[in-house]
C-alpha atoms as one frame of an Amber mdcrd trajectory, in Angstrom:
protein
  84.999  92.762 154.719  85.693  89.400 153.080  85.341  88.955 149.301  84.181
  85.714 147.694  86.237  84.803 144.599  83.886  81.840 144.092  80.226  82.167
 145.081  78.283  79.139 143.815  74.521  78.701 143.533  72.584  75.862 141.962
  72.290  78.048 138.854  75.853  79.240 138.329  79.035  80.776 139.703  80.123
  84.363 140.355  82.792  86.336 142.144  81.435  88.735 144.758  83.347  91.782
 146.012  82.184  93.115 149.359  85.229  95.130 150.408  83.697  98.387 149.143
  80.639  98.153 151.403  82.285  99.981 154.357  83.479 102.774 152.042  80.802
 103.129 149.344  77.959 100.846 150.437  78.483  99.035 147.131  78.970  95.379
 146.231  80.094  93.941 142.898  79.050  90.700 141.195  81.214  89.319 138.384
  79.292  86.566 136.586  81.592  83.658 135.788  79.204  81.003 134.487  75.483
  80.376 134.571  73.118  77.707 133.253  71.096  78.637 130.178  68.023  80.680
 131.098  69.033  80.869 134.766  70.897  84.168 134.971  68.259  85.898 137.056
  67.712  83.160 139.653  71.495  83.020 140.080  71.685  86.783 140.287  68.850
  86.833 142.822  70.853  84.733 145.276  73.989  86.820 144.748  72.111  90.098
 145.205  70.344  88.868 148.331  73.698  87.913 149.827  75.138  91.353 149.022
  72.145  93.122 150.567  72.463  91.035 153.717  76.124  92.086 153.918  75.045
  95.748 153.960  75.257  96.811 150.304  72.902  99.630 149.343  73.937  99.478
 145.689  74.696  96.236 143.844  76.505  96.244 140.494  76.952  93.279 138.165
  78.982  92.620 135.021  80.185  90.002 132.531  76.965  88.587 131.074  75.009
  89.815 128.007  71.693  89.383 129.825  72.599  92.143 132.246  71.856  94.775
 129.619  68.222  94.595 130.726  69.294  96.650 133.734  70.400 100.313 133.816
  74.056 100.804 132.911  75.959 102.326 135.827  79.363 102.903 134.225  81.588
 101.440 131.532  85.283 100.836 132.069  87.410 102.174 129.214  91.039 101.543
 128.327  93.094 104.522 127.160  96.620 104.403 125.803  99.342 106.961 125.203
 103.090 107.504 125.309 105.292 108.726 128.102 106.954 112.039 127.328 109.202
 114.577 129.004 107.662 117.758 130.325 109.164 121.049 131.435 107.889 120.808
 134.981 109.422 121.721 138.323 107.409 119.121 140.236 109.167 115.888 141.187
 108.154 112.348 142.074 108.918 111.248 145.626 108.639 107.437 145.925 106.728
 106.123 148.906 108.513 104.211 151.650 107.709 101.998 154.599 107.007 105.106
 156.661 104.871 106.941 154.073 102.859 104.155 152.409 100.142 104.403 155.075
  99.668 108.111 154.440  99.686 107.527 150.670  97.010 104.828 150.982  94.756
 107.023 153.129  95.032 109.883 150.633  94.266 107.475 147.798  91.089 106.265
 149.513  90.038 109.810 150.344  90.476 111.091 146.803  89.132 108.017 145.018
  86.059 107.506 147.204  83.770 109.270 144.722  85.398 107.866 141.563  83.457
 105.105 139.811  85.484 101.949 139.260  88.237 102.855 141.723  88.610 100.243
 144.444  89.619 101.120 147.983  92.954 100.001 149.442  93.251  98.370 152.856
  96.086  98.179 155.359  96.773  94.685 154.039  97.460  96.116 150.557 100.368
  98.256 151.710 102.984  95.532 151.368 101.841  94.762 147.826 101.937  98.467
 146.888 105.538  98.710 148.084 106.557  95.514 146.294 105.007  96.537 142.980
 106.745  99.905 143.109 105.909 103.103 141.266 103.649 104.703 143.876 104.723
 108.240 144.713 103.907 111.689 145.967 104.222 114.476 143.401 105.739 117.546
 145.046 106.838 121.040 144.162 109.281 122.105 146.794 107.794 121.232 150.173
 104.229 121.191 148.831 102.565 117.880 147.927 100.521 118.412 144.753  99.114
 114.921 144.485  99.745 111.203 144.445 100.379 108.829 141.575 101.054 105.194
 140.812 102.769 103.968 137.667 103.627 100.258 137.535 104.719  98.134 134.553
 103.416 100.567 131.959 100.043 101.051 133.638  98.921 104.276 135.280  97.089
 102.894 138.280  96.309 106.078 140.190  96.302 109.823 139.637  94.878 112.163
 142.270  95.455 115.823 143.035  95.695 117.121 146.587  95.171 120.737 145.596
  92.700 122.052 142.980  93.987 121.983 139.411  97.082 119.869 140.091  95.863
 116.720 138.340  97.539 117.558 135.045 100.893 118.155 136.752 100.626 114.849
 138.607  99.847 112.964 135.412 102.608 114.744 133.496 105.118 113.757 136.172
 104.165 110.108 135.801 104.461 110.305 132.022 107.839 111.991 132.372 109.185
 108.939 134.209 109.007 106.815 131.033 109.482 109.061 127.970 108.646 107.299
 124.712 107.274 104.193 126.391 103.678 103.015 125.842 101.297 103.617 128.737
  97.810 102.391 129.459  95.179 103.249 132.021  91.604 102.358 132.861  88.948
 104.978 133.493  85.196 104.916 134.095  83.082 106.453 131.338  81.346 108.554
 133.999  84.654 110.164 134.994  84.412 112.742 132.233  86.800 115.206 133.832
  89.597 112.629 133.956  88.936 111.555 130.368  89.279 115.152 129.179  92.573
 115.458 131.059  93.988 112.272 129.563  92.966 113.363 126.064  94.777 116.671
 126.512  97.899 114.706 127.375  97.663 112.601 124.217  95.764 109.520 125.398
  93.031 107.952 123.284  90.319 105.404 124.063  91.427 102.105 122.540  88.740
  99.700 123.746  85.767  99.158 125.988  86.513  96.653 128.739  83.120  95.984
 130.327  80.029  97.651 131.780  78.735  97.581 135.341  74.940  97.380 135.550
  72.963  98.493 138.586  70.587  95.880 139.954  67.288  97.390 141.234  66.629
  97.050 144.939  63.376  95.108 144.421  64.997  92.612 142.045  66.040  90.103
 144.706  62.420  89.841 145.841  60.989  89.104 142.385  63.507  87.258 140.229
  62.632  83.732 139.130  63.563  82.415 135.688  64.746  84.815 133.009  61.458
  84.487 131.105  59.342  85.157 134.202  61.442  88.198 135.038  60.894  89.660
 131.565  57.145  89.030 131.779  56.910  90.691 135.196  58.762  93.816 134.103
  57.528  94.034 130.529  61.044  93.524 129.134  60.615  90.193 127.409  62.536
  90.304 124.147
């Protein structure tokens, strides 16, 4: 499904991501600019468009006025250092013949993870060119998949229960002593605990996704009218 890097209305401009609708029934609105006092009319048009495209959940970010809505998840940055581990598992880089399988496993494992975007067939060339994507194996058994590119851990997923720590340790072992960063949703508490055990710490909050109520697109007018209607006028 096509994304819209620039979605203009008479009130402002946003980027709209629709590619997750087939996988998660979710759409994302990134507010770029909006006229003073016109956030909600602009958001109304964006939300209506997302609903028409099939989104059952609409998330929005990048404007202070969005904090009137329920927070869905916050994206955190964590940093740590690569280090060597005594581990028998090895990294097996993906290839032209295995990138398709890697991508399908990524989508399968990340489908329930907040903040993790799906990968399409068209992304496979870019994944190969960026490098660092791999299977983590012990002997003939695939334990999980990982992706480490330019100091950023972009994906960690186990294929068997309890293998996540081994997968992450293998990625860290590829760059001992080098700084690493990753992004994780605040709602992904299990992953955060794992990263902390491996020496990562939260260094900053990037942004928060807010969930827009289903009835919002029917009611939004100006910001002030919205607050009056919902009893949230501050």
